[in-house]
Backbone and ligand atoms as CSV (ligand in chain L), in Angstrom:
chain,resi,resn,atom,element,x,y,z
A,1,MET,N,N,31.426,47.154,147.844
A,1,MET,CA,C,31.184,48.231,146.961
A,1,MET,C,C,30.475,47.847,145.713
A,2,SER,N,N,29.386,48.720,145.317
A,2,SER,CA,C,28.535,48.441,144.275
A,2,SER,C,C,29.391,48.446,142.952
A,3,ASN,N,N,28.748,47.786,141.969
A,3,ASN,CA,C,29.448,47.837,140.526
A,3,ASN,C,C,29.648,49.205,140.084
A,4,LEU,N,N,28.749,49.994,140.264
A,4,LEU,CA,C,28.686,51.377,139.787
A,4,LEU,C,C,29.789,52.159,140.436
A,5,GLN,N,N,29.955,51.963,141.730
A,5,GLN,CA,C,30.957,52.640,142.580
A,5,GLN,C,C,32.405,52.181,142.071
A,6,GLN,N,N,32.457,50.793,141.813
A,6,GLN,CA,C,33.679,50.235,141.310
A,6,GLN,C,C,34.111,51.012,139.956
A,7,GLN,N,N,33.033,51.034,139.073
A,7,GLN,CA,C,33.334,51.708,137.745
A,7,GLN,C,C,33.773,53.070,138.027
A,8,ARG,N,N,33.115,53.765,138.904
A,8,ARG,CA,C,33.533,55.223,139.143
A,8,ARG,C,C,35.031,55.291,139.506
A,9,ASN,N,N,35.453,54.282,140.475
A,9,ASN,CA,C,36.875,54.345,140.803
A,9,ASN,C,C,37.731,54.064,139.740
A,10,ASP,N,N,37.349,53.297,138.637
A,10,ASP,CA,C,38.179,53.013,137.591
A,10,ASP,C,C,38.332,54.121,136.557
A,11,VAL,N,N,37.637,55.169,136.694
A,11,VAL,CA,C,37.675,56.283,135.737
A,11,VAL,C,C,38.957,56.919,135.874
A,12,THR,N,N,39.633,57.102,134.640
A,12,THR,CA,C,40.985,57.857,134.661
A,12,THR,C,C,40.732,59.372,134.537
A,13,HIS,N,N,41.290,60.053,135.443
A,13,HIS,CA,C,41.187,61.516,135.396
A,13,HIS,C,C,42.453,62.137,134.959
A,14,ILE,N,N,42.571,62.988,133.969
A,14,ILE,CA,C,43.848,63.583,133.631
A,14,ILE,C,C,43.538,65.132,133.813
A,15,ASP,N,N,44.296,65.562,134.797
A,15,ASP,CA,C,44.343,67.112,135.102
A,15,ASP,C,C,45.616,67.659,134.976
A,16,GLY,N,N,45.791,68.850,134.609
A,16,GLY,CA,C,47.026,69.571,134.745
A,16,GLY,C,C,47.034,70.411,136.008
A,17,ASN,N,N,48.121,70.425,136.792
A,17,ASN,CA,C,48.253,71.361,137.837
A,17,ASN,C,C,49.166,72.496,137.363
A,18,LEU,N,N,49.186,73.490,138.306
A,18,LEU,CA,C,49.883,74.757,137.764
A,18,LEU,C,C,51.306,74.823,138.252
A,19,HIS,N,N,51.733,73.808,139.126
A,19,HIS,CA,C,53.060,74.066,139.726
A,19,HIS,C,C,54.034,72.850,139.288
A,20,GLU,N,N,53.545,71.860,138.644
A,20,GLU,CA,C,54.475,70.679,138.457
A,20,GLU,C,C,55.451,70.915,137.458
A,21,ASN,N,N,55.057,71.685,136.382
A,21,ASN,CA,C,56.041,71.827,135.253
A,21,ASN,C,C,56.370,73.295,135.231
A,22,THR,N,N,57.484,73.727,135.930
A,22,THR,CA,C,57.790,75.140,135.826
A,22,THR,C,C,58.861,75.420,134.936
A,23,ASP,N,N,59.504,74.364,134.352
A,23,ASP,CA,C,60.633,74.651,133.536
A,23,ASP,C,C,60.060,74.755,132.059
A,24,VAL,N,N,59.341,75.878,131.813
A,24,VAL,CA,C,58.580,75.976,130.580
A,24,VAL,C,C,58.860,77.400,129.983
A,25,ARG,N,N,58.857,77.510,128.710
A,25,ARG,CA,C,59.096,78.684,128.016
A,25,ARG,C,C,57.904,79.318,127.617
A,26,ILE,N,N,57.592,80.536,127.946
A,26,ILE,CA,C,56.311,81.115,127.595
A,26,ILE,C,C,56.629,82.405,126.750
A,27,GLY,N,N,55.949,82.526,125.529
A,27,GLY,CA,C,56.011,83.667,124.736
A,27,GLY,C,C,54.626,84.488,124.883
A,28,ILE,N,N,54.794,85.708,125.484
A,28,ILE,CA,C,53.665,86.575,125.597
A,28,ILE,C,C,53.703,87.469,124.362
A,29,VAL,N,N,52.494,87.466,123.653
A,29,VAL,CA,C,52.488,88.285,122.435
A,29,VAL,C,C,51.428,89.457,122.897
A,30,VAL,N,N,51.785,90.604,122.605
A,30,VAL,CA,C,50.905,91.844,123.110
A,30,VAL,C,C,50.612,92.817,121.886
A,31,GLY,N,N,49.432,93.114,121.905
A,31,GLY,CA,C,48.975,94.231,120.991
A,31,GLY,C,C,48.936,95.502,121.800
A,32,ARG,N,N,49.792,96.443,121.208
A,32,ARG,CA,C,50.016,97.717,122.122
A,32,ARG,C,C,48.710,98.625,122.174
A,33,PHE,N,N,47.810,98.500,121.233
A,33,PHE,CA,C,46.683,99.404,121.105
A,33,PHE,C,C,45.991,99.436,122.439
A,34,ASN,N,N,45.552,100.424,122.963
A,34,ASN,CA,C,44.890,100.735,124.195
A,34,ASN,C,C,45.907,100.311,125.342
A,35,GLY,N,N,47.083,100.823,125.123
A,35,GLY,CA,C,48.341,100.357,125.966
A,35,GLY,C,C,48.101,100.580,127.500
A,36,PHE,N,N,47.362,101.519,127.937
A,36,PHE,CA,C,47.079,101.810,129.359
A,36,PHE,C,C,46.430,100.702,130.059
A,37,VAL,N,N,45.593,99.963,129.336
A,37,VAL,CA,C,44.862,98.791,129.705
A,37,VAL,C,C,45.872,97.556,129.626
A,38,VAL,N,N,46.395,97.466,128.372
A,38,VAL,CA,C,47.274,96.262,127.954
A,38,VAL,C,C,48.407,96.028,128.945
A,39,GLU,N,N,49.079,97.102,129.263
A,39,GLU,CA,C,50.354,97.001,130.098
A,39,GLU,C,C,49.876,96.341,131.364
A,40,SER,N,N,48.711,96.576,131.983
A,40,SER,CA,C,48.402,95.918,133.233
A,40,SER,C,C,48.131,94.464,133.030
A,41,LEU,N,N,47.629,94.072,131.862
A,41,LEU,CA,C,47.483,92.672,131.480
A,41,LEU,C,C,48.847,92.040,131.486
A,42,VAL,N,N,49.910,92.771,130.806
A,42,VAL,CA,C,51.243,92.190,130.693
A,42,VAL,C,C,51.829,91.925,132.070
A,43,ASP,N,N,51.692,92.952,132.919
A,43,ASP,CA,C,52.170,92.981,134.347
A,43,ASP,C,C,51.550,91.688,135.080
A,44,GLY,N,N,50.100,91.569,134.848
A,44,GLY,CA,C,49.372,90.481,135.510
A,44,GLY,C,C,49.949,89.038,134.991
A,45,ALA,N,N,50.206,88.956,133.744
A,45,ALA,CA,C,50.652,87.667,133.214
A,45,ALA,C,C,52.050,87.325,133.660
A,46,ILE,N,N,52.901,88.340,133.624
A,46,ILE,CA,C,54.251,88.065,134.132
A,46,ILE,C,C,54.320,87.738,135.665
A,47,ASP,N,N,53.462,88.478,136.385
A,47,ASP,CA,C,53.471,88.275,137.784
A,47,ASP,C,C,52.884,86.856,138.153
A,48,ALA,N,N,51.838,86.372,137.402
A,48,ALA,CA,C,51.340,85.050,137.591
A,48,ALA,C,C,52.269,83.995,137.324
A,49,LEU,N,N,53.066,84.163,136.221
A,49,LEU,CA,C,54.024,83.038,135.803
A,49,LEU,C,C,55.176,83.054,136.840
A,50,LEU,N,N,55.706,84.232,137.289
A,50,LEU,CA,C,56.721,84.205,138.318
A,50,LEU,C,C,56.288,83.600,139.528
A,51,ARG,N,N,55.115,83.886,139.907
A,51,ARG,CA,C,54.575,83.302,141.254
A,51,ARG,C,C,54.308,81.903,141.183
A,52,HIS,N,N,54.173,81.397,139.909
A,52,HIS,CA,C,54.017,79.889,139.799
A,52,HIS,C,C,55.285,79.256,139.549
A,53,GLY,N,N,56.399,79.875,139.554
A,53,GLY,CA,C,57.714,79.318,139.583
A,53,GLY,C,C,58.385,79.261,138.154
A,54,VAL,N,N,57.749,79.941,137.210
A,54,VAL,CA,C,58.533,80.151,135.956
A,54,VAL,C,C,59.544,81.165,136.077
A,55,SER,N,N,60.679,80.766,135.450
A,55,SER,CA,C,61.841,81.832,135.671
A,55,SER,C,C,61.731,82.966,134.662
A,56,GLY,N,N,62.161,84.144,135.048
A,56,GLY,CA,C,62.013,85.321,134.168
A,56,GLY,C,C,62.727,85.107,132.933
A,57,SER,N,N,63.787,84.377,132.938
A,57,SER,CA,C,64.564,84.208,131.685
A,57,SER,C,C,63.862,83.155,130.697
A,58,ASN,N,N,62.868,82.636,131.193
A,58,ASN,CA,C,62.028,81.739,130.251
A,58,ASN,C,C,60.752,82.561,129.787
A,59,ILE,N,N,60.691,83.790,130.048
A,59,ILE,CA,C,59.425,84.452,129.661
A,59,ILE,C,C,59.966,85.636,128.543
A,60,SER,N,N,59.327,85.562,127.323
A,60,SER,CA,C,59.641,86.628,126.354
A,60,SER,C,C,58.338,87.320,126.132
A,61,VAL,N,N,58.501,88.642,125.883
A,61,VAL,CA,C,57.291,89.501,125.618
A,61,VAL,C,C,57.506,90.162,124.216
A,62,ILE,N,N,56.620,89.891,123.318
A,62,ILE,CA,C,56.840,90.318,121.942
A,62,ILE,C,C,55.556,91.290,121.662
A,63,ARG,N,N,55.895,92.523,121.258
A,63,ARG,CA,C,54.833,93.510,121.080
A,63,ARG,C,C,54.612,93.813,119.684
A,64,VAL,N,N,53.295,93.976,119.308
A,64,VAL,CA,C,52.896,94.343,117.929
A,64,VAL,C,C,51.878,95.500,117.975
A,65,PRO,N,N,51.487,96.155,116.963
A,65,PRO,CA,C,50.648,97.279,116.982
A,65,PRO,C,C,49.342,97.074,117.656
A,66,GLY,N,N,48.541,96.030,117.251
A,66,GLY,CA,C,47.256,95.961,117.730
A,66,GLY,C,C,46.811,94.415,117.778
A,67,ALA,N,N,45.604,94.112,118.310
A,67,ALA,CA,C,45.128,92.772,118.457
A,67,ALA,C,C,45.033,92.081,117.036
A,68,PHE,N,N,44.837,92.876,115.967
A,68,PHE,CA,C,44.635,92.247,114.640
A,68,PHE,C,C,45.943,91.535,114.228
A,69,GLU,N,N,47.000,92.025,114.733
A,69,GLU,CA,C,48.414,91.438,114.328
A,69,GLU,C,C,48.778,90.344,115.168
A,70,LEU,N,N,48.053,90.050,116.271
A,70,LEU,CA,C,48.524,89.012,117.101
A,70,LEU,C,C,48.621,87.531,116.511
A,71,PRO,N,N,47.607,87.224,115.666
A,71,PRO,CA,C,47.794,85.808,115.205
A,71,PRO,C,C,49.109,85.621,114.359
A,72,LEU,N,N,49.480,86.540,113.584
A,72,LEU,CA,C,50.638,86.357,112.820
A,72,LEU,C,C,51.904,86.087,113.640
A,73,VAL,N,N,51.886,87.070,114.611
A,73,VAL,CA,C,53.165,87.038,115.403
A,73,VAL,C,C,53.070,85.784,116.305
A,74,ALA,N,N,51.870,85.295,116.683
A,74,ALA,CA,C,51.802,84.063,117.485
A,74,ALA,C,C,52.164,82.919,116.628
A,75,GLN,N,N,51.758,83.023,115.310
A,75,GLN,CA,C,52.166,81.854,114.360
A,75,GLN,C,C,53.586,81.734,114.257
A,76,ARG,N,N,54.413,83.039,114.069
A,76,ARG,CA,C,55.732,82.936,113.965
A,76,ARG,C,C,56.544,82.368,115.287
A,77,ALA,N,N,55.904,82.798,116.332
A,77,ALA,CA,C,56.541,82.407,117.659
A,77,ALA,C,C,56.321,80.836,117.723
A,78,ALA,N,N,55.181,80.300,117.369
A,78,ALA,CA,C,54.885,78.964,117.409
A,78,ALA,C,C,55.818,78.144,116.549
A,79,GLU,N,N,56.014,78.750,115.405
A,79,GLU,CA,C,56.898,78.125,114.290
A,79,GLU,C,C,58.350,78.043,114.852
A,80,SER,N,N,58.793,79.010,115.601
A,80,SER,CA,C,60.231,79.094,116.081
A,80,SER,C,C,60.533,77.975,116.933
A,81,ASP,N,N,59.557,77.297,117.495
A,81,ASP,CA,C,59.829,76.179,118.499
A,81,ASP,C,C,60.586,76.692,119.722
A,82,ARG,N,N,60.418,77.943,120.086
A,82,ARG,CA,C,61.119,78.459,121.227
A,82,ARG,C,C,60.189,78.489,122.408
A,83,PHE,N,N,58.875,78.063,122.220
A,83,PHE,CA,C,58.055,78.256,123.411
A,83,PHE,C,C,57.127,77.057,123.668
A,84,ASP,N,N,56.823,76.781,124.861
A,84,ASP,CA,C,55.885,75.695,125.182
A,84,ASP,C,C,54.455,76.163,125.276
A,85,ALA,N,N,54.210,77.475,125.184
A,85,ALA,CA,C,52.864,78.034,125.158
A,85,ALA,C,C,52.995,79.414,124.779
A,86,ILE,N,N,51.975,79.988,124.145
A,86,ILE,CA,C,51.830,81.364,123.832
A,86,ILE,C,C,50.688,82.026,124.531
A,87,VAL,N,N,50.976,83.191,125.138
A,87,VAL,CA,C,49.791,83.920,125.815
A,87,VAL,C,C,49.652,85.151,124.968
A,88,ALA,N,N,48.392,85.350,124.564
A,88,ALA,CA,C,48.102,86.576,123.630
A,88,ALA,C,C,47.298,87.475,124.541
A,89,LEU,N,N,47.824,88.804,124.538
A,89,LEU,CA,C,47.186,89.816,125.305
A,89,LEU,C,C,46.861,90.998,124.387
A,90,GLY,N,N,45.749,91.661,124.700
A,90,GLY,CA,C,45.333,92.829,123.910
A,90,GLY,C,C,44.016,93.421,124.560
A,91,ALA,N,N,43.710,94.519,124.056
A,91,ALA,CA,C,42.344,95.129,124.518
A,91,ALA,C,C,41.599,95.700,123.404
A,92,ILE,N,N,40.388,95.149,123.146
A,92,ILE,CA,C,39.646,95.799,122.009
A,92,ILE,C,C,38.384,96.347,122.679
A,93,ILE,N,N,38.304,97.642,122.512
A,93,ILE,CA,C,37.152,98.330,123.094
A,93,ILE,C,C,36.261,98.902,122.178
A,94,ARG,N,N,35.012,98.574,122.276
A,94,ARG,CA,C,33.936,98.944,121.229
A,94,ARG,C,C,33.882,100.373,121.072
A,95,GLY,N,N,33.861,101.040,122.206
A,95,GLY,CA,C,33.550,102.534,122.191
A,95,GLY,C,C,34.504,103.132,121.160
A,96,SER,N,N,35.733,102.672,121.004
A,96,SER,CA,C,36.886,103.416,120.302
A,96,SER,C,C,36.980,102.958,118.813
A,97,THR,N,N,36.128,102.034,118.400
A,97,THR,CA,C,36.431,101.484,117.143
A,97,THR,C,C,35.203,101.039,116.377
A,98,PRO,N,N,34.997,101.465,115.090
A,98,PRO,CA,C,33.827,100.901,114.354
A,98,PRO,C,C,34.152,99.544,113.849
A,99,HIS,N,N,35.480,99.064,113.674
A,99,HIS,CA,C,35.718,97.747,113.218
A,99,HIS,C,C,36.064,96.774,114.449
A,100,PHE,N,N,35.505,97.167,115.578
A,100,PHE,CA,C,35.559,96.283,116.803
A,100,PHE,C,C,35.280,94.756,116.485
A,101,ASP,N,N,34.171,94.548,115.779
A,101,ASP,CA,C,33.756,93.138,115.462
A,101,ASP,C,C,34.782,92.355,114.784
A,102,ILE,N,N,35.353,93.200,113.639
A,102,ILE,CA,C,36.262,92.555,112.843
A,102,ILE,C,C,37.625,92.168,113.530
A,103,VAL,N,N,38.074,93.215,114.331
A,103,VAL,CA,C,39.326,92.887,115.012
A,103,VAL,C,C,39.091,91.795,116.049
A,104,ALA,N,N,38.011,91.842,116.764
A,104,ALA,CA,C,37.706,90.858,117.890
A,104,ALA,C,C,37.645,89.520,117.339
A,105,SER,N,N,36.904,89.435,116.243
A,105,SER,CA,C,36.577,88.039,115.719
A,105,SER,C,C,37.909,87.402,114.911
A,106,GLU,N,N,38.552,88.289,114.195
A,106,GLU,CA,C,39.678,87.775,113.389
A,106,GLU,C,C,40.904,87.491,114.411
A,107,SER,N,N,41.020,88.183,115.467
A,107,SER,CA,C,42.179,87.961,116.400
A,107,SER,C,C,41.915,86.640,117.149
A,108,ALA,N,N,40.637,86.378,117.588
A,108,ALA,CA,C,40.320,85.132,118.375
A,108,ALA,C,C,40.374,83.939,117.313
A,109,LYS,N,N,39.774,84.062,116.166
A,109,LYS,CA,C,39.883,82.903,115.182
A,109,LYS,C,C,41.353,82.637,114.799
A,110,GLY,N,N,42.082,83.668,114.573
A,110,GLY,CA,C,43.446,83.454,114.139
A,110,GLY,C,C,44.305,82.718,115.182
A,111,LEU,N,N,44.139,83.120,116.486
A,111,LEU,CA,C,44.759,82.492,117.610
A,111,LEU,C,C,44.413,81.022,117.788
A,112,SER,N,N,43.100,80.733,117.629
A,112,SER,CA,C,42.784,79.330,117.695
A,112,SER,C,C,43.402,78.509,116.549
A,113,ALA,N,N,43.426,79.171,115.390
A,113,ALA,CA,C,44.165,78.353,114.267
A,113,ALA,C,C,45.423,78.099,114.591
A,114,VAL,N,N,46.245,79.036,115.161
A,114,VAL,CA,C,47.737,78.770,115.438
A,114,VAL,C,C,47.824,77.565,116.395
A,115,ALA,N,N,46.905,77.653,117.462
A,115,ALA,CA,C,46.952,76.584,118.435
A,115,ALA,C,C,46.753,75.224,117.808
A,116,MET,N,N,45.775,75.110,116.870
A,116,MET,CA,C,45.445,73.901,116.246
A,116,MET,C,C,46.600,73.540,115.200
A,117,ASP,N,N,47.047,74.459,114.373
A,117,ASP,CA,C,47.975,74.117,113.429
A,117,ASP,C,C,49.347,73.789,113.924
A,118,TYR,N,N,49.721,74.294,115.192
A,118,TYR,CA,C,51.049,74.083,115.730
A,118,TYR,C,C,50.962,73.201,116.873
A,119,ASN,N,N,49.694,72.708,117.249
A,119,ASN,CA,C,49.578,71.721,118.359
A,119,ASN,C,C,50.213,72.315,119.618
A,120,LEU,N,N,49.911,73.573,119.886
A,120,LEU,CA,C,50.538,74.321,121.076
A,120,LEU,C,C,49.470,75.034,121.696
A,121,PRO,N,N,49.631,75.177,123.030
A,121,PRO,CA,C,48.601,76.019,123.788
A,121,PRO,C,C,48.856,77.462,123.399
A,122,VAL,N,N,47.708,78.096,123.024
A,122,VAL,CA,C,47.758,79.541,122.707
A,122,VAL,C,C,46.632,80.065,123.395
A,123,THR,N,N,46.832,80.840,124.502
A,123,THR,CA,C,45.701,81.304,125.285
A,123,THR,C,C,45.212,82.745,124.913
A,124,ASN,N,N,44.046,82.888,125.054
A,124,ASN,CA,C,43.505,84.272,124.520
A,124,ASN,C,C,43.091,85.114,125.780
A,125,GLY,N,N,44.092,86.067,126.017
A,125,GLY,CA,C,43.946,87.157,127.012
A,125,GLY,C,C,43.632,88.438,126.431
A,126,ILE,N,N,42.835,88.385,125.358
A,126,ILE,CA,C,42.340,89.624,124.772
A,126,ILE,C,C,41.083,90.145,125.354
A,127,ILE,N,N,41.030,91.239,126.010
A,127,ILE,CA,C,39.757,91.604,126.579
A,127,ILE,C,C,38.921,92.290,125.398
A,128,THR,N,N,37.650,92.072,125.366
A,128,THR,CA,C,36.784,92.735,124.349
A,128,THR,C,C,35.658,93.246,125.171
A,129,THR,N,N,35.490,94.708,125.121
A,129,THR,CA,C,34.572,95.329,126.059
A,129,THR,C,C,33.897,96.447,125.410
A,130,ASP,N,N,32.771,96.709,125.931
A,130,ASP,CA,C,31.957,97.880,125.275
A,130,ASP,C,C,32.554,99.209,125.726
A,131,SER,N,N,33.196,99.320,126.867
A,131,SER,CA,C,33.646,100.516,127.345
A,131,SER,C,C,34.979,100.409,128.006
A,132,ILE,N,N,35.596,101.686,128.167
A,132,ILE,CA,C,36.978,101.704,128.899
A,132,ILE,C,C,36.764,101.262,130.367
A,133,GLU,N,N,35.702,101.551,130.998
A,133,GLU,CA,C,35.488,101.157,132.362
A,133,GLU,C,C,35.527,99.674,132.475
A,134,GLN,N,N,34.844,98.952,131.581
A,134,GLN,CA,C,34.925,97.490,131.680
A,134,GLN,C,C,36.200,96.907,131.397
A,135,ALA,N,N,37.092,97.596,130.459
A,135,ALA,CA,C,38.320,97.179,130.220
A,135,ALA,C,C,39.217,97.241,131.518
A,136,ILE,N,N,39.015,98.449,132.200
A,136,ILE,CA,C,39.805,98.568,133.363
A,136,ILE,C,C,39.476,97.596,134.430
A,137,GLU,N,N,38.195,97.306,134.536
A,137,GLU,CA,C,37.687,96.263,135.527
A,137,GLU,C,C,38.349,94.910,135.260
A,138,ARG,N,N,38.651,94.591,133.905
A,138,ARG,CA,C,39.175,93.226,133.689
A,138,ARG,C,C,40.697,93.319,133.552
A,139,SER,N,N,41.347,94.443,133.916
A,139,SER,CA,C,42.767,94.361,133.745
A,139,SER,C,C,43.488,94.674,135.106
A,140,GLY,N,N,42.845,94.079,136.092
A,140,GLY,CA,C,43.578,94.181,137.428
A,140,GLY,C,C,42.721,94.908,138.469
A,141,THR,N,N,41.433,95.233,138.205
A,141,THR,CA,C,40.592,95.698,139.216
A,141,THR,C,C,39.511,94.817,139.552
A,142,LYS,N,N,38.239,95.311,139.556
A,142,LYS,CA,C,37.094,94.616,140.106
A,142,LYS,C,C,36.915,93.125,139.554
A,143,ALA,N,N,37.142,92.986,138.241
A,143,ALA,CA,C,36.881,91.650,137.627
A,143,ALA,C,C,38.236,90.972,137.360
A,144,GLY,N,N,39.197,91.132,138.215
A,144,GLY,CA,C,40.399,90.368,138.025
A,144,GLY,C,C,41.310,90.824,136.897
A,145,ASN,N,N,42.284,89.935,136.649
A,145,ASN,CA,C,43.202,90.369,135.600
A,145,ASN,C,C,43.236,89.310,134.499
A,146,LYS,N,N,42.747,89.594,133.318
A,146,LYS,CA,C,42.603,88.611,132.330
A,146,LYS,C,C,44.046,88.157,131.787
A,147,GLY,N,N,44.975,89.027,131.929
A,147,GLY,CA,C,46.353,88.596,131.579
A,147,GLY,C,C,46.793,87.509,132.508
A,148,ALA,N,N,46.693,87.694,133.761
A,148,ALA,CA,C,46.963,86.705,134.738
A,148,ALA,C,C,46.303,85.387,134.440
A,149,GLU,N,N,45.026,85.372,134.237
A,149,GLU,CA,C,44.147,84.287,133.955
A,149,GLU,C,C,44.794,83.463,132.695
A,150,ALA,N,N,44.971,84.352,131.666
A,150,ALA,CA,C,45.449,83.696,130.391
A,150,ALA,C,C,46.888,82.949,130.718
A,151,ALA,N,N,47.713,83.532,131.528
A,151,ALA,CA,C,48.905,82.889,131.781
A,151,ALA,C,C,48.824,81.653,132.514
A,152,MET,N,N,47.838,81.545,133.497
A,152,MET,CA,C,47.693,80.357,134.236
A,152,MET,C,C,47.146,79.303,133.439
A,153,VAL,N,N,46.263,79.742,132.508
A,153,VAL,CA,C,45.485,78.647,131.555
A,153,VAL,C,C,46.764,78.052,130.742
A,154,ALA,N,N,47.690,78.927,130.335
A,154,ALA,CA,C,48.811,78.374,129.494
A,154,ALA,C,C,49.477,77.323,130.402
A,155,LEU,N,N,49.771,77.642,131.643
A,155,LEU,CA,C,50.509,76.580,132.456
A,155,LEU,C,C,49.642,75.391,132.533
A,156,GLU,N,N,48.471,75.455,132.888
A,156,GLU,CA,C,47.506,74.254,132.983
A,156,GLU,C,C,47.502,73.522,131.643
A,157,MET,N,N,47.435,74.147,130.525
A,157,MET,CA,C,47.345,73.452,129.319
A,157,MET,C,C,48.658,72.768,128.994
A,158,ILE,N,N,49.799,73.304,129.370
A,158,ILE,CA,C,51.151,72.630,129.113
A,158,ILE,C,C,51.164,71.322,129.949
A,159,ALA,N,N,50.565,71.404,131.158
A,159,ALA,CA,C,50.622,70.274,132.075
A,159,ALA,C,C,49.598,69.234,131.657
A,160,VAL,N,N,48.401,69.517,131.242
A,160,VAL,CA,C,47.513,68.616,130.844
A,160,VAL,C,C,47.901,67.888,129.595
A,161,LEU,N,N,48.534,68.666,128.622
A,161,LEU,CA,C,49.019,68.065,127.358
A,161,LEU,C,C,50.164,67.160,127.674
A,162,SER,N,N,50.975,67.543,128.744
A,162,SER,CA,C,52.142,66.624,128.841
A,162,SER,C,C,51.687,65.407,129.620
A,163,GLN,N,N,50.616,65.474,130.394
A,163,GLN,CA,C,49.972,64.249,131.050
A,163,GLN,C,C,49.496,63.295,129.970
A,164,LEU,N,N,48.744,63.899,128.928
A,164,LEU,CA,C,48.165,63.125,127.911
A,164,LEU,C,C,49.288,62.398,127.148
A,165,ASP,N,N,50.485,63.135,126.947
A,165,ASP,CA,C,51.554,62.572,126.096
A,165,ASP,C,C,52.325,61.465,126.842
A,166,SER,N,N,52.197,61.492,128.311
A,166,SER,CA,C,52.959,60.497,129.074
A,166,SER,C,C,52.328,59.123,129.085
A,167,ASP,N,N,53.163,58.204,129.374
A,167,ASP,CA,C,52.629,56.855,129.414
A,167,ASP,C,C,51.886,56.553,130.718
A,168,ASP,N,N,52.081,57.341,131.850
A,168,ASP,CA,C,51.515,57.062,133.042
A,168,ASP,C,C,50.103,57.783,133.038
A,169,ASP,N,N,49.076,57.001,133.593
A,169,ASP,CA,C,47.867,57.806,133.819
A,169,ASP,C,C,47.811,58.466,135.170
A,170,ILE,N,N,47.539,59.731,135.167
A,170,ILE,CA,C,47.433,60.364,136.432
A,170,ILE,C,C,45.905,60.277,136.952
A,171,VAL,N,N,45.824,59.546,138.040
A,171,VAL,CA,C,44.491,59.365,138.570
A,171,VAL,C,C,44.254,60.318,139.731
A,172,SER,N,N,43.374,61.174,139.596
A,172,SER,CA,C,43.192,62.139,140.692
A,172,SER,C,C,41.645,62.078,141.051
A,173,ALA,N,N,41.455,62.405,142.464
A,173,ALA,CA,C,40.106,62.263,142.881
A,173,ALA,C,C,39.360,63.531,142.347
L,1,LIG,N1,N,43.437,97.209,117.963
L,1,LIG,C1,C,43.313,96.745,119.387
L,1,LIG,O1,O,44.147,95.949,119.752
L,1,LIG,N2,N,42.283,97.172,120.036
L,1,LIG,C2,C,41.286,98.052,119.521
L,1,LIG,O2,O,40.436,98.538,120.188
L,1,LIG,C3,C,41.573,98.545,118.116
L,1,LIG,N3,N,40.627,99.515,117.656
L,1,LIG,O3,O,40.059,100.187,118.371
L,1,LIG,O4,O,40.628,99.699,116.421
L,1,LIG,C4,C,42.679,98.022,117.377
L,1,LIG,N4,N,42.764,98.417,116.150
L,1,LIG,C5,C,43.993,98.246,115.470
L,1,LIG,C6,C,44.180,96.882,114.778
L,1,LIG,O5,O,44.317,95.897,115.805
L,1,LIG,C7,C,45.242,96.845,113.785
L,1,LIG,O6,O,46.496,97.207,114.458
L,1,LIG,C8,C,45.039,97.827,112.661
L,1,LIG,O7,O,43.760,97.513,112.109
L,1,LIG,C9,C,46.132,97.738,111.621
L,1,LIG,O8,O,46.099,96.227,111.043
């Protein structure tokens, strides 16, 4: 084996899988604005979590008026120590708001700040689109379901952080 090949074999890979750690508590924070789209994201997120082995009793859904309110409630949820990850769901549709950019950027910035401040996975399942059609496409039709994606990212992040915290190196090909 060449030295380069040997070095390659020595590389440590830390990956989170989606099924190892199912005993996890997930807080789903939801902005009710554009509810016809948002409720499909909530259904998608819950469905994805249940299908990956998370029990219903470990899932909480917390609703607030709109996406702008999500960072504060995510912060309280993180502070409560009741969750291993928080999934934020909402729909910001440009057509319907002149302050689209403010709501979109403040909610995203606020959620990342919570993740960093509380050292907790906070996933962003807020769809930001130019039109209602695009929002529908991302909430369970042509372009998948962003709520389900954000839920699965939360599970992967919990797993990868727990691998990082553990003493064992997970070596995967
Ligand atoms: N909130 C959303 O979640 N999506 C939107 O598209 C939206 N629009 O269109 O304005 C929206 N606005 C409400 C905002 O989130 C706050 O609830 C409101 O500004 C009060 O703080």
